[in-house]
C-alpha positions as CSV (number, residue, x, y, z in Angstrom):
1,M,-8.4,62.3,35.5
2,R,-10.3,63.0,32.5
3,S,-10.0,65.6,30.1
4,I,-13.5,66.8,27.7
5,R,-11.7,67.4,23.9
6,P,-12.5,65.5,20.7
7,S,-11.4,61.6,20.0
8,F,-9.0,60.4,17.9
9,S,-8.7,56.6,16.7
10,T,-5.7,54.5,18.3
11,R,-6.5,51.7,16.4
12,G,-4.6,50.0,19.3
13,S,-5.4,49.4,23.2
14,R,-5.9,52.9,25.3
15,R,-2.7,54.5,27.0
16,R,-4.0,55.6,31.0
17,R,-4.5,59.2,30.7
18,R,-1.9,61.1,32.8
19,G,-3.2,62.8,36.3
20,T,-2.9,66.2,36.9
21,S,-2.1,67.3,40.7
22,S,-4.2,69.1,43.0
23,A,-4.5,73.4,42.6
24,A,-4.8,75.7,45.7
25,A,-8.1,76.4,46.4
26,A,-8.5,79.5,45.1
27,V,-8.0,78.1,41.9
28,A,-9.0,74.8,42.0
29,L,-11.7,75.7,39.8
30,V,-10.0,77.0,36.5
31,S,-6.7,74.6,36.8
32,A,-9.5,71.9,36.1
33,L,-10.5,73.3,33.1
34,A,-9.9,71.5,30.0
35,L,-10.8,72.5,26.3
36,T,-12.4,70.3,24.3
37,A,-10.3,71.3,21.5
38,T,-7.8,68.6,20.1
39,A,-4.3,69.5,20.9
40,C,-2.1,69.1,16.9
41,E,1.3,70.4,18.1
42,D,1.8,70.0,14.2
43,G,1.8,73.4,12.2
44,D,2.8,77.2,12.4
45,P,1.3,79.3,15.6
46,E,1.9,82.0,14.0
47,A,-0.3,80.5,10.6
48,G,-3.7,82.7,11.2
49,G,-6.9,82.0,9.4
50,D,-10.0,83.6,8.3
51,A,-13.0,82.2,9.6
52,S,-14.8,80.6,7.2
53,A,-14.0,77.6,4.6
54,S,-15.3,76.3,1.2
55,A,-15.3,73.0,1.0
56,S,-17.1,73.2,-2.8
57,A,-15.6,69.9,-4.1
58,V,-17.9,67.2,-4.5
59,D,-17.9,63.2,-5.6
60,D,-18.4,62.8,-9.3
61,G,-20.8,60.2,-8.7
62,N,-18.3,58.0,-10.4
63,G,-15.9,57.0,-7.6
64,G,-13.6,60.3,-8.3
65,I,-13.6,63.8,-6.9
66,R,-14.8,66.8,-9.3
67,I,-12.9,69.9,-7.1
68,P,-13.1,73.6,-9.0
69,D,-10.1,74.8,-10.8
70,H,-9.4,77.4,-8.1
71,I,-9.2,75.1,-6.0
72,K,-7.2,72.7,-7.8
73,D,-5.1,76.2,-8.4
74,K,-4.6,76.6,-4.5
75,L,-3.8,72.8,-3.7
76,K,-1.3,72.9,-6.4
77,E,0.2,76.7,-4.9
78,H,1.1,74.2,-1.6
79,G,2.6,71.3,-3.8
80,I,-0.8,68.8,-3.7
81,D,-1.8,66.6,-6.4
82,V,-4.9,66.8,-7.0
83,D,-5.1,63.4,-8.4
84,D,-3.1,61.6,-5.6
85,W,-5.6,63.9,-2.8
86,K,-8.2,60.8,-2.4
87,N,-6.1,58.5,-2.5
88,G,-4.0,59.9,0.7
89,A,-2.6,63.0,-0.2
90,W,-4.7,65.3,2.9
91,K,-2.6,63.2,5.5
92,N,0.3,65.6,4.7
93,W,-0.3,67.2,8.3
94,N,3.0,69.5,7.8
95,K,2.6,73.1,7.9
96,D,2.6,74.0,4.0
97,D,0.1,71.0,3.7
98,W,-2.2,71.8,6.0
99,L,-4.2,74.6,4.2
100,R,-5.5,77.8,7.0
101,E,-7.0,79.9,4.5
102,A,-10.2,80.0,3.7
103,Q,-10.2,80.3,-0.2
104,D,-7.2,77.1,0.5
105,F,-9.7,75.1,2.5
106,V,-10.8,71.9,0.2
107,N,-13.2,69.1,1.6
108,P,-13.6,66.6,-1.2
109,I,-15.4,63.9,-0.8
110,I,-14.5,60.6,-0.4
111,E,-17.0,58.0,-0.8
112,G,-16.5,55.3,2.0
113,L,-14.1,56.8,3.9
114,W,-15.7,56.9,6.5
115,D,-16.5,53.1,6.9
116,P,-18.7,51.0,9.6
117,D,-14.6,50.6,11.7
118,R,-13.4,54.3,11.1
119,M,-16.5,55.5,12.9
120,R,-16.6,52.8,15.2
121,D,-13.3,53.2,16.3
122,A,-12.8,57.1,16.6
123,E,-11.7,57.4,20.2
124,E,-10.7,60.1,23.3
125,P,-7.1,60.9,22.8
126,D,-4.4,61.1,25.4
127,Q,-3.3,64.4,25.9
128,E,-1.7,65.8,29.2
129,V,-4.1,69.0,30.7
130,D,-2.2,72.0,31.3
131,E,-2.5,73.7,34.7
132,N,-1.2,76.6,33.2
133,D,-3.3,78.2,31.1
134,I,-5.6,79.5,33.3
135,S,-5.1,82.2,35.9
136,G,-7.5,82.2,38.7
137,D,-11.7,82.7,38.1
138,Q,-12.5,86.1,36.9
139,G,-16.1,88.3,36.1
140,V,-18.8,86.6,37.2
141,T,-18.7,82.6,38.4
142,D,-21.4,80.6,40.5
143,P,-20.5,77.8,42.6
144,E,-19.4,74.2,40.7
145,P,-22.3,72.2,40.0
146,A,-22.8,68.6,41.7
147,P,-22.5,66.2,38.9
148,V,-25.4,65.2,36.8
149,E,-25.5,61.2,36.1
150,A,-25.4,61.3,31.9
151,E,-28.3,59.0,30.7
152,A,-28.7,57.2,28.5
153,V,-31.0,58.4,25.2
154,P,-33.6,55.3,24.7
155,A,-33.1,53.7,21.2
156,K,-34.4,54.4,18.7
157,Y,-33.0,57.6,18.9
158,H,-34.4,59.1,15.8
159,D,-37.6,59.2,17.5
160,N,-36.1,61.2,20.3
161,A,-33.4,63.3,19.7
162,A,-34.1,63.1,16.1
163,T,-31.6,66.2,15.5
164,A,-28.8,64.5,16.9
165,G,-25.5,63.0,15.6
166,K,-21.9,62.8,15.3
167,L,-19.2,64.2,13.8
168,L,-16.2,63.0,12.4
169,F,-13.6,64.6,10.7
170,D,-9.8,64.4,10.7
171,S,-6.2,65.9,12.3
172,P,-2.8,65.2,12.6
173,K,-3.5,62.6,15.2
174,G,-5.8,60.7,14.0
175,S,-9.6,59.7,13.0
176,M,-11.2,62.1,15.5
177,V,-15.3,62.8,17.1
178,C,-17.7,64.9,18.1
179,S,-21.3,65.5,18.2
180,A,-23.3,67.8,16.6
181,T,-27.2,69.1,15.9
182,V,-29.0,69.7,13.1
183,V,-30.6,74.0,13.2
184,K,-32.6,75.5,11.2
185,D,-32.0,77.6,8.2
186,P,-34.0,80.8,7.8
187,A,-32.7,81.2,4.2
188,N,-34.1,77.4,3.4
189,P,-37.9,77.5,5.7
190,G,-38.2,73.6,6.4
191,K,-35.1,72.3,4.1
192,S,-31.6,72.8,6.4
193,N,-28.3,71.6,5.7
194,M,-26.5,73.6,8.6
195,V,-25.5,71.8,11.7
196,W,-24.2,73.4,14.4
197,T,-20.9,72.2,16.4
198,A,-18.1,73.4,18.3
199,G,-15.7,75.6,17.1
200,H,-12.6,73.0,18.2
201,C,-14.1,70.3,15.9
202,V,-13.4,72.3,12.4
203,H,-10.1,74.5,13.4
204,A,-7.5,73.6,15.4
205,G,-7.4,77.3,17.0
206,K,-4.2,79.7,17.1
207,S,-2.2,76.4,16.8
208,G,-2.5,75.4,13.8
209,G,-5.8,75.3,10.6
210,W,-9.0,73.5,9.4
211,Y,-9.4,70.2,9.6
212,R,-10.1,67.5,7.1
213,N,-13.0,64.6,6.1
214,I,-15.0,66.9,7.9
215,A,-18.8,64.7,7.7
216,F,-21.8,64.6,10.1
217,V,-23.7,61.1,10.4
218,P,-27.7,61.8,12.0
219,S,-28.9,59.3,14.8
220,Y,-25.3,57.4,14.6
221,N,-26.3,53.5,16.1
222,D,-29.5,54.7,15.5
223,A,-30.8,51.3,17.5
224,D,-28.6,51.3,20.1
225,M,-26.6,48.1,19.1
226,S,-24.1,46.8,21.3
227,A,-20.1,46.9,21.0
228,E,-20.4,42.7,19.6
229,E,-23.3,44.4,17.3
230,L,-21.7,47.2,15.8
231,Q,-18.8,44.9,14.9
232,K,-20.7,42.7,12.2
233,A,-23.3,45.9,11.7
234,T,-23.4,47.1,8.1
235,K,-23.1,51.2,7.0
236,E,-26.8,51.4,6.7
237,E,-27.7,49.9,10.5
238,I,-24.8,52.3,11.5
239,A,-25.9,55.9,9.9
240,P,-29.4,55.1,8.5
241,Y,-29.7,58.7,7.4
242,G,-26.8,58.7,5.8
243,V,-23.0,60.2,5.9
244,W,-23.4,63.4,4.8
245,W,-20.0,66.0,3.7
246,G,-19.2,69.7,4.7
247,D,-18.9,71.9,2.5
248,W,-18.6,74.7,4.1
249,A,-17.3,75.1,7.7
250,Q,-17.2,78.6,9.4
251,T,-16.2,79.5,13.0
252,S,-15.3,82.9,14.8
253,D,-12.3,84.9,13.9
254,Q,-12.3,84.5,18.4
255,W,-11.7,80.9,17.9
256,I,-8.8,80.6,15.5
257,E,-6.9,83.5,16.9
258,Q,-6.9,82.6,20.7
259,G,-8.7,79.3,20.9
260,G,-6.2,76.9,22.4
261,A,-5.7,72.5,22.9
262,T,-5.7,72.7,26.7
263,G,-7.3,75.5,29.1
264,G,-10.3,78.1,28.1
265,D,-8.2,79.8,25.5
266,G,-11.2,81.0,23.1
267,A,-13.8,79.1,24.3
268,S,-16.3,82.0,25.1
269,Y,-16.1,81.8,21.4
270,D,-15.8,77.8,20.9
271,F,-18.6,77.6,18.1
272,A,-19.0,76.3,14.7
273,V,-22.0,76.1,11.4
274,I,-20.9,73.7,8.9
275,H,-23.1,73.2,5.3
276,V,-23.8,69.8,4.5
277,T,-24.0,67.5,1.5
278,P,-25.0,64.0,1.1
279,E,-21.9,61.5,0.3
280,K,-24.1,59.6,-2.4
281,G,-26.0,63.0,-3.9
282,G,-29.2,61.3,-2.0
283,D,-33.5,61.9,-3.0
284,G,-32.7,65.4,-3.5
285,K,-34.4,66.1,-0.1
286,S,-32.4,68.3,2.6
287,L,-30.9,66.5,5.7
288,E,-33.8,68.0,7.9
289,E,-36.1,66.6,5.2
290,T,-34.6,63.2,5.8
291,V,-33.9,63.6,9.3
292,G,-37.7,65.0,10.2
293,A,-36.3,67.9,12.6
294,A,-33.9,71.0,13.1
295,L,-33.5,73.1,16.1
296,P,-33.9,76.4,15.6
297,V,-30.6,78.7,17.3
298,D,-31.7,81.6,19.6
299,F,-29.1,84.1,20.4
300,D,-31.2,86.6,22.7
301,A,-31.3,83.2,25.3
302,P,-32.8,84.3,29.0
303,A,-30.8,85.3,31.3
304,V,-29.1,82.5,33.4
305,P,-30.8,83.4,36.6
306,E,-34.4,82.9,34.6
307,I,-33.2,79.5,33.3
308,E,-35.1,76.5,34.8
309,S,-33.2,74.2,32.9
310,M,-30.6,73.1,30.1
311,K,-30.0,69.4,28.3
312,A,-26.8,69.3,27.1
313,I,-26.6,66.1,24.5
314,G,-24.0,63.9,22.6
315,Y,-22.0,60.9,21.8
316,P,-19.3,60.2,25.8
317,A,-16.6,58.8,24.1
318,A,-13.3,58.9,26.6
319,P,-14.4,56.1,29.4
320,P,-16.5,54.7,31.2
321,Y,-18.0,55.3,27.8
322,D,-16.9,54.4,24.5
323,G,-18.6,56.6,22.0
324,Q,-21.3,54.4,20.7
325,K,-24.3,55.3,22.2
326,L,-25.9,59.5,22.9
327,Y,-26.4,60.4,26.2
328,E,-27.8,63.3,28.0
329,C,-27.4,65.5,31.1
330,Q,-30.3,68.0,32.3
331,D,-29.5,70.7,34.8
332,K,-30.1,74.1,36.1
333,P,-27.2,76.4,34.4
334,G,-25.0,78.5,36.6
335,R,-22.2,80.5,35.4
336,L,-18.8,80.2,34.1
337,S,-16.4,83.1,33.6
338,I,-12.6,82.2,32.6
339,N,-12.0,86.1,32.0
340,A,-13.5,89.2,32.4
341,S,-13.0,90.3,28.9
342,D,-14.8,87.6,27.2
343,P,-18.9,86.5,27.5
344,T,-19.4,84.7,30.3
345,M,-20.3,80.5,29.5
346,Y,-22.9,78.7,30.6
347,R,-22.3,76.0,33.2
348,I,-24.3,72.6,34.2
349,G,-23.4,69.2,35.9
350,C,-22.6,66.4,33.4
351,T,-20.8,63.5,33.5
352,M,-20.5,63.1,29.5
353,T,-16.7,63.0,27.9
354,G,-14.8,63.6,25.0
355,G,-16.5,63.0,22.0
356,S,-19.7,65.2,23.5
357,S,-18.1,68.1,22.4
358,G,-19.9,70.4,19.9
359,G,-22.8,68.5,21.1
360,G,-26.3,71.0,21.7
361,W,-27.5,72.5,24.1
362,V,-31.0,72.5,24.3
363,A,-33.6,75.1,26.3
364,A,-37.0,77.1,26.4
365,G,-35.9,80.2,23.8
366,S,-36.9,83.9,24.1
367,D,-40.1,82.6,22.6
368,G,-40.4,79.7,25.1
369,K,-39.9,77.0,23.0
370,P,-37.0,74.9,22.9
371,A,-33.9,76.0,20.5
372,L,-30.6,75.4,20.8
373,V,-28.6,78.1,22.8
374,S,-25.2,76.7,23.3
375,N,-23.1,73.1,22.1
376,T,-20.3,71.5,24.8
377,S,-17.1,73.2,24.9
378,I,-15.0,72.6,28.5
379,G,-15.3,70.8,30.9
380,P,-13.2,69.7,34.3
381,V,-10.5,66.5,34.0
382,T,-12.8,64.8,36.8
383,A,-15.8,65.1,34.4
384,G,-18.7,66.2,36.7
385,W,-19.6,69.1,34.3
386,L,-19.4,71.1,31.3
387,A,-19.6,74.8,29.8
388,G,-21.0,76.2,26.5
389,P,-20.6,79.7,25.1
390,R,-23.5,81.8,25.6
391,L,-24.5,82.7,21.6
392,G,-24.6,86.3,20.6
393,D,-24.2,88.1,17.9
394,E,-20.7,87.5,17.1
395,A,-22.1,83.8,16.9
396,K,-25.3,85.2,15.2
397,G,-22.8,86.5,12.3
398,V,-21.6,82.9,12.3
399,F,-25.2,81.2,11.4
400,D,-26.1,84.6,9.0
401,A,-22.6,83.8,7.3
402,V,-23.0,80.8,5.9
403,S,-27.2,80.8,5.8
404,G,-26.5,83.8,3.9
405,K,-23.7,82.2,1.1
406,F,-26.7,79.4,0.0
407,A,-30.1,81.7,0.4
408,D,-30.3,81.0,-3.3
409,Q,-30.0,77.5,-3.8
């Protein structure tokens, strides 16, 4: 059986996932859940973290890194040599080097780090499912939906799903992959540089801190090249709209405090917003201008019974998928409640696997027009359905904070 969570590169043979035993009928639904977050065992579980993170360092145009003085000072406090960061110091993940506070976080652009091989080889991690994370059904839960076979998005992806892309990042386990969506920025109409994804794609939750080298690749493998073709493809062919590095990331306080690597801990608040900037400076155009589209985010979507269908989109990376192609599922949503004290989640039938985490869910918003209303968060080890958080006041607060930070830029 297969759990759904971000993926890491082993650059070698994939190990077969261990299965889980059958649960009693009364708890079968929840015991099958596996949070899409990465199990990062390194770090201090007691360490906290603010829900926002500045990644304000940028490439200096000459292959070097320009890091603001206050960030340099913070790195020095943690014993990190700024000049060594680009040359591999970011790989240090012990609890002293894994920065957790917002004012400590750095995501300097390291030009060329995400080369074609590294982008292509980010895979689904081998991780045992913990059945003890969830005690049983609580709150409102509808019957489990029938599996919906994921359909391949036709090439070119930019013509059929221009807002979708792949999110790349590094964790203690290696190079990882999620999915993400270009969203509109009310403070910069028509010129958004904002991306929506899952909280577990930027932060390890209660077990650790912020991930590193976070970058978004819109319309990854736009031409739907085969695995053989990708082996020979250039970076421009794999990432025709460029690589965009996160210069600010924000997720919910609940995810940071509660988010777990398996089970459903924090899943109702598993969302994040990233502000991005082009790796090579670009032509002055925003991300939205570059890809030609962005989705509005609806924080007041209709109730589940009033929604006829939702579409989830992403780059599934665990077998039978390889993470190189874009897929989508469409289904009428149901409700899933993991904890009565947390918001009830959306759930649809879908066979997408790990790597699709963070991908956007699109439905008719409160105004009847297509809008992003959720993102992929959790699914069962059998990969028959997906669940995502319902976006309410907490999500709007995260979104507004990122938008407001860049309102004058």
